[in-house]
KEKE-3310 file (N, C-alpha, C; in steps of 0.2 Angstrom, whole numbers, plus 5000, padded with zeros to 4 digits):
npx = (4901:4904:4902:4910:4904:4910:4917:4913:4916:4920:4916:4915:4911:4899:4893:4881:4885:4900:4912:4921:4931:4937:4937:4941:4930:4922:4914:4916:4906:4901:4887:4874:4860:4846:4852:4851:4857:4863:4871:4879:4884:4893:4893:4901:4900:4914:4921:4922:4936:4942:4949:4955:4960:4967:4968:4979:4985:4997:4998:4981:4972:4973:4978:4969:4974:4980:4976:4980:4973:4976:4973:4968:4951:4947:4937:4929:4925:4939:4945:4958:4959:4959:4959:4956:4957:4953:4959:4958:4965:4959:4949:4944:4945:4936:4937:4928:4935:4938:4948:4957:4956:4969:4974:4978:4988:4988:4990:4993:4995:5001:5000:5002:4999:4982:4981:4993:5005:5001:5009:5020:5016:5022:5028:5021:5025:5026:5027:5024:5019:5009:5003:4991:4986:4971:4973:4986:5004:5011:5016:5027:5026:5033:5039:5046:5042:5028:5020:5012:5012:4999:4995:4981:4969:4953:4941:4950:4955:4961:4970:4977:4987:4990:5002:5003:5014:5016:5030:5040:5036:5042:5040:5045:5041:5040:5038:5036:5038:5036:5032:5034:5034:5024:5025:5038:5052:5062:5073:5077:5091:5093:5101:5104:5106:5106:5094:5085:5080:5089:5103:5104:5092:5082:5069:5056:5043:5029:5033:5036:5046:5047:5050:5049:5047:5056:5069:5065:5070:5082:5095:5093:5095:5090:5095:5094:5101:5107:5101:5106:5098:5086:5076:5074:5059:5050:5049:5043:5037:5025:5012:5010:5022:5030:5035:5047:5056:5067:5068:5077:5076:5085:5097:5091:5090:5083:5082:5083:5083:5078:5063:5047:5038:5023:5025:5021:5027:5027:5037:5038:5046:5047:5051:5055:5056:5068:5066:5070:5085:5085:5090:5096:5101:5110:5114:5126:5125:5134:5136:5147:5152:5165:5167:5175:5168:5161:5147:5136:5126:5112:5105:5091:5080:5067:5071:5065:5071:5082:5099:5092:5091:5103:5113:5127:5135:5146:5146:5154:5153:5147:5149:5142)
npy = (5034:5037:5028:5031:5032:5026:5039:5049:5062:5068:5083:5090:5087:5092:5094:5097:5096:5095:5084:5070:5065:5066:5061:5062:5055:5051:5053:5054:5054:5058:5055:5061:5058:5066:5073:5080:5078:5084:5078:5083:5077:5083:5080:5079:5076:5070:5078:5072:5070:5073:5064:5064:5057:5060:5056:5059:5059:5057:5053:5059:5049:5036:5020:5010:5011:5003:5005:5006:5011:5015:5017:5023:5023:5024:5018:5013:5020:5022:5010:5001:5002:4995:4998:4994:5001:5007:5019:5029:5041:5057:5053:5051:5047:5048:5049:5049:5051:5046:5052:5051:5063:5069:5067:5056:5045:5042:5031:5031:5021:5018:5004:5000:4998:4991:4981:4972:4981:4983:4973:4982:4994:5009:5009:5015:5028:5033:5049:5059:5063:5073:5082:5091:5099:5105:5116:5120:5121:5112:5095:5081:5064:5047:5043:5032:5021:5023:5029:5039:5048:5054:5065:5067:5077:5079:5086:5090:5093:5084:5083:5073:5071:5060:5058:5050:5046:5041:5033:5039:5034:5028:5025:5018:5019:5010:5014:5008:5013:5007:5008:4999:4986:4982:4974:4974:4967:4974:4978:4990:4997:5002:5013:5016:5028:5030:5023:5008:4991:4989:4992:4993:4989:4981:4986:4982:4985:4993:4988:4990:4997:4997:5007:5006:5013:5024:5034:5048:5064:5060:5060:5055:5046:5041:5033:5031:5020:5024:5017:5012:5017:5020:5033:5043:5050:5055:5060:5061:5065:5062:5065:5066:5075:5076:5088:5089:5083:5081:5081:5075:5074:5073:5067:5057:5056:5055:5065:5069:5079:5074:5067:5070:5064:5055:5057:5051:5046:5044:5041:5041:5034:5036:5028:5029:5020:5023:5027:5015:5017:5025:5023:5032:5031:5038:5037:5039:5039:5040:5044:5045:5031:5033:5046:5060:5070:5080:5081:5091:5090:5093:5088:5089:5088:5083:5076:5063:5066:5079:5080:5089:5084:5091:5093:5095:5088:5080:5070:5058:5049:5032:5033:5034)
npz = (5220:5202:5188:5173:5157:5141:5131:5138:5150:5167:5174:5186:5204:5215:5232:5245:5257:5265:5258:5266:5259:5242:5225:5207:5202:5213:5229:5247:5261:5278:5285:5296:5308:5301:5291:5275:5260:5245:5230:5216:5200:5187:5170:5154:5137:5128:5115:5098:5088:5071:5058:5043:5027:5012:4995:4982:4965:4951:4935:4936:4935:4944:4951:4964:4981:4995:5013:5030:5046:5063:5080:5097:5100:5087:5080:5090:5106:5118:5114:5106:5090:5073:5056:5039:5023:5006:4993:4979:4967:4971:4980:4997:5015:5030:5048:5063:5077:5094:5104:5120:5134:5136:5124:5110:5100:5082:5068:5051:5037:5021:5011:4998:4980:4976:4967:4957:4946:4929:4916:4905:4910:4919:4936:4952:4963:4980:4984:4993:5009:5018:5032:5042:5057:5064:5054:5056:5056:5042:5043:5039:5033:5033:5018:5014:5022:5021:5030:5043:5059:5069:5082:5092:5100:5109:5099:5089:5072:5059:5043:5031:5017:5004:4991:4976:4962:4945:4938:4924:4907:4891:4874:4859:4843:4827:4810:4794:4777:4761:4746:4735:4742:4753:4764:4769:4777:4783:4797:4809:4818:4834:4846:4863:4877:4895:4897:4902:4899:4889:4879:4866:4852:4840:4827:4817:4805:4813:4825:4843:4856:4873:4887:4904:4920:4920:4926:4934:4929:4924:4911:4894:4878:4861:4847:4830:4818:4802:4787:4771:4756:4763:4770:4784:4786:4795:4812:4827:4843:4855:4868:4886:4894:4882:4879:4885:4877:4864:4846:4831:4815:4805:4810:4817:4830:4847:4861:4879:4893:4904:4911:4919:4933:4929:4915:4899:4885:4868:4854:4837:4824:4806:4792:4775:4760:4748:4731:4717:4707:4691:4674:4660:4644:4632:4615:4602:4585:4569:4552:4540:4551:4556:4558:4566:4572:4585:4595:4604:4619:4630:4645:4655:4669:4682:4697:4709:4721:4727:4719:4705:4687:4677:4665:4654:4639:4628:4613:4602:4586:4590:4603:4620)
capx = (4906:4901:4906:4909:4903:4915:4916:4911:4921:4916:4919:4915:4906:4897:4888:4878:4889:4907:4914:4927:4936:4934:4942:4938:4924:4918:4915:4914:4902:4899:4880:4871:4853:4843:4856:4848:4863:4862:4878:4878:4889:4892:4897:4900:4902:4920:4919:4926:4941:4941:4955:4954:4965:4965:4973:4980:4989:4999:4992:4975:4969:4978:4974:4968:4980:4978:4978:4978:4973:4976:4973:4963:4944:4947:4930:4925:4929:4943:4947:4963:4956:4963:4954:4958:4953:4957:4958:4961:4966:4952:4945:4946:4942:4936:4936:4926:4939:4937:4954:4956:4957:4976:4977:4980:4991:4984:4995:4990:5000:4999:5004:5004:4993:4978:4983:5000:5006:5001:5015:5020:5015:5027:5025:5019:5029:5023:5031:5023:5014:5009:4997:4990:4981:4968:4976:4992:5010:5011:5022:5028:5026:5039:5037:5049:5037:5021:5016:5013:5008:4996:4992:4974:4965:4946:4938:4955:4953:4968:4970:4983:4987:4995:5002:5007:5015:5018:5036:5039:5036:5044:5039:5048:5037:5043:5033:5040:5034:5039:5027:5035:5033:5021:5026:5045:5054:5068:5073:5081:5094:5093:5106:5101:5110:5102:5088:5086:5085:5093:5107:5102:5087:5080:5062:5053:5037:5024:5036:5037:5050:5044:5054:5045:5050:5061:5071:5063:5075:5089:5096:5093:5095:5088:5098:5093:5106:5105:5102:5106:5092:5080:5076:5069:5055:5046:5051:5039:5036:5019:5010:5012:5029:5034:5038:5054:5060:5070:5069:5081:5075:5091:5102:5088:5091:5078:5085:5079:5087:5074:5056:5044:5033:5017:5026:5020:5029:5028:5041:5037:5050:5044:5056:5053:5061:5070:5064:5076:5088:5083:5096:5094:5107:5110:5119:5127:5127:5135:5137:5151:5153:5172:5168:5177:5164:5158:5140:5134:5120:5110:5100:5088:5074:5066:5072:5061:5074:5088:5098:5088:5096:5105:5120:5129:5140:5147:5147:5156:5150:5149:5149:5136)
capy = (5034:5036:5024:5035:5028:5028:5045:5055:5065:5071:5090:5091:5085:5096:5092:5102:5094:5095:5077:5069:5064:5066:5060:5064:5052:5049:5057:5050:5058:5056:5057:5060:5058:5072:5076:5079:5080:5083:5078:5084:5075:5086:5076:5082:5071:5071:5079:5068:5073:5071:5062:5063:5055:5062:5053:5062:5055:5060:5057:5059:5042:5032:5014:5011:5010:5000:5009:5004:5016:5012:5021:5023:5027:5025:5015:5012:5024:5018:5004:5002:4999:4995:4998:4994:5004:5008:5025:5031:5048:5061:5050:5052:5044:5052:5045:5053:5047:5047:5052:5053:5070:5071:5065:5049:5044:5038:5030:5030:5018:5015:4998:4999:4997:4986:4976:4973:4986:4979:4973:4987:5001:5010:5008:5021:5029:5037:5054:5064:5063:5079:5082:5097:5098:5112:5120:5122:5120:5105:5090:5076:5057:5044:5040:5025:5017:5025:5030:5045:5047:5061:5066:5071:5078:5080:5092:5092:5091:5083:5081:5070:5070:5056:5059:5044:5048:5036:5034:5040:5028:5030:5020:5020:5015:5010:5013:5008:5014:5004:5007:4993:4980:4984:4969:4974:4965:4977:4980:4996:4996:5008:5013:5021:5029:5032:5019:5001:4987:4987:4997:4993:4985:4982:4986:4982:4989:4992:4986:4995:4996:5001:5008:5008:5015:5028:5038:5055:5069:5057:5061:5049:5047:5036:5035:5026:5019:5025:5011:5015:5017:5022:5040:5045:5055:5058:5059:5065:5063:5065:5062:5070:5075:5076:5095:5089:5078:5085:5076:5078:5070:5073:5062:5051:5056:5058:5066:5073:5081:5071:5067:5071:5059:5056:5057:5045:5049:5040:5043:5037:5034:5034:5027:5028:5017:5027:5023:5012:5022:5024:5025:5035:5030:5042:5034:5043:5036:5045:5042:5039:5030:5035:5054:5063:5076:5080:5084:5094:5088:5095:5084:5092:5084:5083:5070:5063:5069:5083:5086:5088:5083:5097:5091:5096:5083:5079:5063:5057:5043:5026:5035:5034)
capz = (5214:5196:5182:5167:5150:5136:5127:5142:5155:5172:5175:5194:5209:5221:5237:5249:5263:5263:5259:5270:5254:5236:5219:5201:5201:5219:5235:5253:5266:5284:5286:5303:5308:5300:5285:5268:5256:5237:5227:5209:5196:5181:5165:5147:5131:5125:5108:5094:5083:5064:5054:5035:5023:5005:4990:4976:4960:4945:4933:4941:4935:4947:4953:4971:4986:5002:5019:5037:5051:5069:5086:5102:5098:5080:5078:5097:5111:5123:5111:5101:5084:5067:5050:5032:5017:4999:4990:4972:4967:4971:4985:5004:5020:5036:5054:5069:5082:5101:5108:5127:5135:5135:5117:5108:5093:5077:5063:5045:5033:5014:5010:4991:4976:4978:4962:4954:4940:4923:4911:4900:4913:4924:4943:4956:4969:4985:4984:4998:5014:5022:5037:5046:5063:5065:5050:5058:5052:5039:5044:5034:5035:5030:5012:5013:5026:5019:5036:5047:5066:5071:5089:5092:5106:5107:5094:5084:5065:5055:5036:5029:5010:5001:4984:4972:4956:4941:4935:4917:4902:4885:4869:4853:4838:4820:4804:4787:4771:4755:4741:4731:4746:4759:4769:4769:4783:4785:4803:4810:4824:4839:4852:4868:4883:4900:4898:4904:4901:4883:4876:4858:4850:4833:4826:4811:4804:4818:4831:4848:4861:4879:4893:4909:4926:4918:4932:4933:4929:4921:4903:4889:4871:4857:4841:4825:4813:4795:4782:4764:4752:4767:4773:4790:4784:4800:4819:4831:4850:4858:4874:4892:4895:4876:4878:4887:4873:4858:4840:4826:4810:4801:4813:4820:4838:4852:4867:4884:4899:4910:4911:4926:4935:4925:4908:4895:4879:4862:4849:4831:4818:4800:4787:4768:4755:4742:4724:4714:4703:4684:4670:4654:4640:4625:4611:4596:4579:4564:4545:4542:4558:4559:4559:4573:4574:4592:4595:4611:4622:4637:4648:4661:4672:4689:4701:4715:4727:4724:4714:4698:4682:4673:4663:4647:4638:4621:4610:4595:4584:4593:4610:4624)
cpx = (4902:4905:4904:4909:4909:4913:4913:4916:4917:4920:4920:4910:4905:4892:4886:4881:4896:4909:4920:4932:4933:4939:4938:4931:4920:4919:4913:4911:4901:4892:4878:4864:4851:4846:4851:4853:4861:4870:4876:4884:4888:4896:4896:4903:4909:4919:4924:4931:4940:4948:4953:4960:4963:4971:4973:4985:4991:5002:4986:4971:4973:4974:4973:4974:4977:4981:4976:4978:4972:4976:4967:4956:4943:4939:4926:4929:4933:4946:4952:4961:4961:4958:4958:4954:4957:4955:4961:4961:4959:4948:4948:4942:4942:4934:4934:4929:4937:4944:4952:4958:4964:4978:4979:4984:4988:4990:4991:4996:4997:5003:5006:4998:4989:4979:4990:5000:5005:5007:5014:5019:5021:5024:5024:5023:5025:5028:5030:5018:5014:5002:4997:4985:4978:4971:4982:4998:5010:5017:5021:5028:5033:5037:5040:5044:5030:5017:5017:5009:5006:4993:4986:4971:4958:4945:4944:4952:4960:4966:4977:4982:4992:4996:5006:5008:5018:5025:5035:5039:5038:5043:5042:5044:5040:5038:5038:5036:5038:5034:5028:5034:5030:5022:5034:5047:5060:5067:5078:5084:5094:5098:5103:5107:5105:5095:5090:5079:5090:5097:5106:5096:5085:5072:5061:5046:5032:5026:5036:5042:5048:5049:5050:5050:5056:5063:5069:5069:5082:5089:5095:5093:5093:5091:5097:5099:5104:5106:5102:5100:5085:5081:5071:5065:5051:5049:5048:5037:5030:5017:5012:5019:5033:5037:5045:5058:5061:5071:5073:5080:5081:5096:5098:5088:5085:5082:5081:5084:5083:5067:5053:5040:5027:5018:5024:5021:5030:5031:5040:5042:5047:5050:5053:5058:5062:5068:5071:5078:5086:5089:5093:5101:5105:5116:5120:5129:5129:5136:5141:5152:5160:5173:5170:5173:5161:5151:5138:5127:5118:5104:5097:5082:5073:5067:5067:5064:5080:5094:5094:5093:5097:5112:5121:5135:5140:5148:5150:5153:5152:5149:5142:5137)
cpy = (5033:5032:5028:5031:5031:5034:5050:5056:5068:5078:5091:5088:5090:5094:5097:5101:5093:5087:5076:5067:5064:5065:5063:5061:5050:5054:5052:5055:5054:5059:5056:5060:5065:5076:5075:5082:5079:5083:5078:5082:5078:5082:5080:5076:5074:5072:5075:5073:5070:5069:5060:5062:5056:5058:5057:5058:5059:5055:5055:5053:5037:5025:5015:5008:5007:5004:5005:5010:5012:5018:5020:5027:5028:5023:5015:5016:5019:5011:5005:4998:5000:4994:4998:4997:5005:5015:5025:5038:5052:5058:5052:5048:5048:5048:5050:5049:5050:5047:5054:5060:5073:5069:5058:5050:5040:5037:5028:5027:5016:5009:4996:4998:4991:4980:4977:4978:4981:4979:4979:4994:5002:5010:5015:5021:5034:5043:5059:5062:5069:5080:5089:5095:5105:5117:5123:5121:5113:5101:5084:5069:5054:5040:5033:5020:5018:5026:5037:5044:5054:5060:5070:5072:5079:5086:5094:5090:5090:5081:5079:5068:5066:5057:5053:5047:5042:5038:5035:5033:5031:5024:5023:5015:5016:5009:5013:5009:5012:5003:5001:4986:4982:4980:4969:4972:4968:4979:4986:4995:5003:5007:5018:5022:5032:5028:5012:4998:4986:4993:4998:4988:4986:4982:4986:4986:4988:4989:4992:4992:5000:5001:5010:5010:5019:5033:5045:5060:5066:5059:5055:5051:5041:5038:5029:5026:5019:5019:5014:5013:5018:5029:5040:5051:5059:5056:5063:5061:5066:5062:5067:5069:5076:5083:5095:5084:5082:5079:5079:5073:5069:5068:5056:5050:5059:5059:5070:5074:5078:5072:5067:5065:5060:5056:5050:5047:5043:5043:5039:5039:5032:5034:5025:5025:5021:5023:5021:5017:5020:5027:5027:5035:5034:5039:5038:5039:5041:5041:5047:5038:5032:5042:5056:5068:5075:5083:5085:5092:5092:5091:5088:5087:5085:5077:5070:5066:5073:5078:5084:5087:5089:5096:5093:5091:5083:5072:5063:5050:5036:5027:5034:5037)
cpz = (5207:5191:5176:5161:5146:5132:5131:5147:5161:5174:5182:5197:5214:5225:5242:5256:5261:5264:5263:5265:5247:5231:5213:5200:5207:5225:5241:5258:5272:5285:5293:5302:5306:5294:5279:5263:5249:5235:5219:5205:5189:5175:5158:5142:5128:5118:5103:5090:5076:5061:5047:5032:5016:5001:4984:4971:4954:4941:4937:4941:4938:4949:4961:4975:4992:5008:5025:5042:5058:5075:5091:5100:5091:5077:5085:5102:5116:5120:5106:5095:5078:5061:5044:5027:5011:4997:4983:4972:4967:4977:4992:5009:5027:5042:5059:5074:5089:5105:5115:5128:5134:5128:5116:5101:5088:5071:5057:5040:5026:5013:5003:4987:4977:4973:4959:4948:4934:4919:4906:4903:4918:4931:4946:4962:4974:4986:4989:5003:5018:5026:5040:5052:5064:5060:5051:5053:5049:5042:5040:5037:5032:5024:5010:5016:5024:5025:5039:5054:5067:5078:5089:5099:5104:5104:5089:5077:5061:5048:5034:5021:5008:4994:4981:4965:4952:4938:4927:4913:4895:4880:4863:4848:4831:4815:4798:4781:4765:4750:4737:4735:4752:4765:4770:4776:4786:4793:4804:4817:4828:4844:4857:4874:4888:4901:4899:4902:4895:4881:4869:4857:4843:4832:4819:4810:4809:4824:4836:4853:4867:4884:4899:4915:4925:4924:4930:4933:4926:4913:4900:4882:4867:4850:4836:4820:4806:4791:4775:4760:4756:4769:4778:4788:4789:4807:4823:4838:4853:4865:4880:4893:4888:4875:4881:4883:4866:4852:4835:4820:4805:4803:4816:4827:4842:4858:4872:4890:4905:4909:4918:4927:4931:4918:4905:4888:4874:4856:4843:4826:4812:4795:4780:4764:4749:4736:4721:4708:4695:4680:4663:4650:4634:4621:4604:4590:4573:4557:4541:4549:4561:4559:4566:4575:4581:4591:4603:4613:4628:4639:4654:4663:4679:4692:4707:4721:4724:4724:4708:4693:4678:4671:4656:4645:4630:4619:4603:4592:4587:4601:4613:4631)
residu = (UNK:UNK:UNK:UNK:UNK:UNK:UNK:UNK:UNK:UNK:UNK:UNK:UNK:UNK:UNK:UNK:UNK:UNK:UNK:UNK:UNK:UNK:UNK:UNK:UNK:UNK:UNK:UNK:UNK:UNK:UNK:UNK:UNK:UNK:UNK:UNK:UNK:UNK:UNK:UNK:UNK:UNK:UNK:UNK:UNK:UNK:UNK:UNK:UNK:UNK:UNK:UNK:UNK:UNK:UNK:UNK:UNK:UNK:UNK:UNK:UNK:UNK:UNK:UNK:UNK:UNK:UNK:UNK:UNK:UNK:UNK:UNK:UNK:UNK:UNK:UNK:UNK:UNK:UNK:UNK:UNK:UNK:UNK:UNK:UNK:UNK:UNK:UNK:UNK:UNK:UNK:UNK:UNK:UNK:UNK:UNK:UNK:UNK:UNK:UNK:UNK:UNK:UNK:UNK:UNK:UNK:UNK:UNK:UNK:UNK:UNK:UNK:UNK:UNK:UNK:UNK:UNK:UNK:UNK:UNK:UNK:UNK:UNK:UNK:UNK:UNK:UNK:UNK:UNK:UNK:UNK:UNK:UNK:UNK:UNK:UNK:UNK:UNK:UNK:UNK:UNK:UNK:UNK:UNK:UNK:UNK:UNK:UNK:UNK:UNK:UNK:UNK:UNK:UNK:UNK:UNK:UNK:UNK:UNK:UNK:UNK:UNK:UNK:UNK:UNK:UNK:UNK:UNK:UNK:UNK:UNK:UNK:UNK:UNK:UNK:UNK:UNK:UNK:UNK:UNK:UNK:UNK:UNK:UNK:UNK:UNK:UNK:UNK:UNK:UNK:UNK:UNK:UNK:UNK:UNK:UNK:UNK:UNK:UNK:UNK:UNK:UNK:UNK:UNK:UNK:UNK:UNK:UNK:UNK:UNK:UNK:UNK:UNK:UNK:UNK:UNK:UNK:UNK:UNK:UNK:UNK:UNK:UNK:UNK:UNK:UNK:UNK:UNK:UNK:UNK:UNK:UNK:UNK:UNK:UNK:UNK:UNK:UNK:UNK:UNK:UNK:UNK:UNK:UNK:UNK:UNK:UNK:UNK:UNK:UNK:UNK:UNK:UNK:UNK:UNK:UNK:UNK:UNK:UNK:UNK:UNK:UNK:UNK:UNK:UNK:UNK:UNK:UNK:UNK:UNK:UNK:UNK:UNK:UNK:UNK:UNK:UNK:UNK:UNK:UNK:UNK:UNK:UNK:UNK:UNK:UNK:UNK:UNK:UNK:UNK:UNK:UNK:UNK:UNK:UNK:UNK:UNK:UNK:UNK:UNK:UNK:UNK:UNK:UNK:UNK:UNK:UNK:UNK:UNK:UNK:UNK:UNK:UNK:UNK:UNK:UNK:UNK:UNK:UNK:UNK)
# end
């Protein structure tokens, strides 16, 4: 009887004398005087299978994520092994596994980011797990559990791709321009729909309101309340995903029919203080002061903002 080492299989046993009994690993012979019997045991090494885990991210600069792999022969032939590893977007991990002849199951599980999401950043979601074996039909894992089970036989080649995507983020930035008072403390009120946590908020110069974990594909609006003597002179949204945001500088409204995963949009409101009104007085004096004569005047000039001055009027003595 042959003791088969791990990672090897026995193909056949042949003897020059017919055995009285035979199993897959042993033969029994009745030998007589003068017998000269040869028995040949043919062994072959069980070819390994490969199991590759690929990590993709949106955006591509993702944090690292923790994984656990488990299965027979993952690290040592015929041993049910478990191995922990981490991957960031663009990285991969390959195992040369030793499944048994009839195949074994291997489980890959993503347990989450290696470190917590920093404050002010949106969280990451596992949106897809897709595997193929020997280039065959793709099959999906369970994104809620972060796991997939792959059955491998010797010489199989499996590839599993995990895709993590960052939830959208929206930032509202306020800039105030007041030439007469650079430290103007005026705050502007904003109302929102479709965003959490606040339905309204106030911002002063250089203040920022950040919305993290925005639900992909959900509508939202941000609306600035107009303040007398202030003009919204600029409203612009930039960053990944800004093409899905509409701005209206006349109404102060930012709106969107939904942001995609990976969006990181910054919308900047710039309000400028209107110049204080100037007054021009025209006084008519006559001699004699009691004369009823009317005098015609025309006043013209360029104002800082429309409409320009263009007025005709008449005055008598003592009027202004």
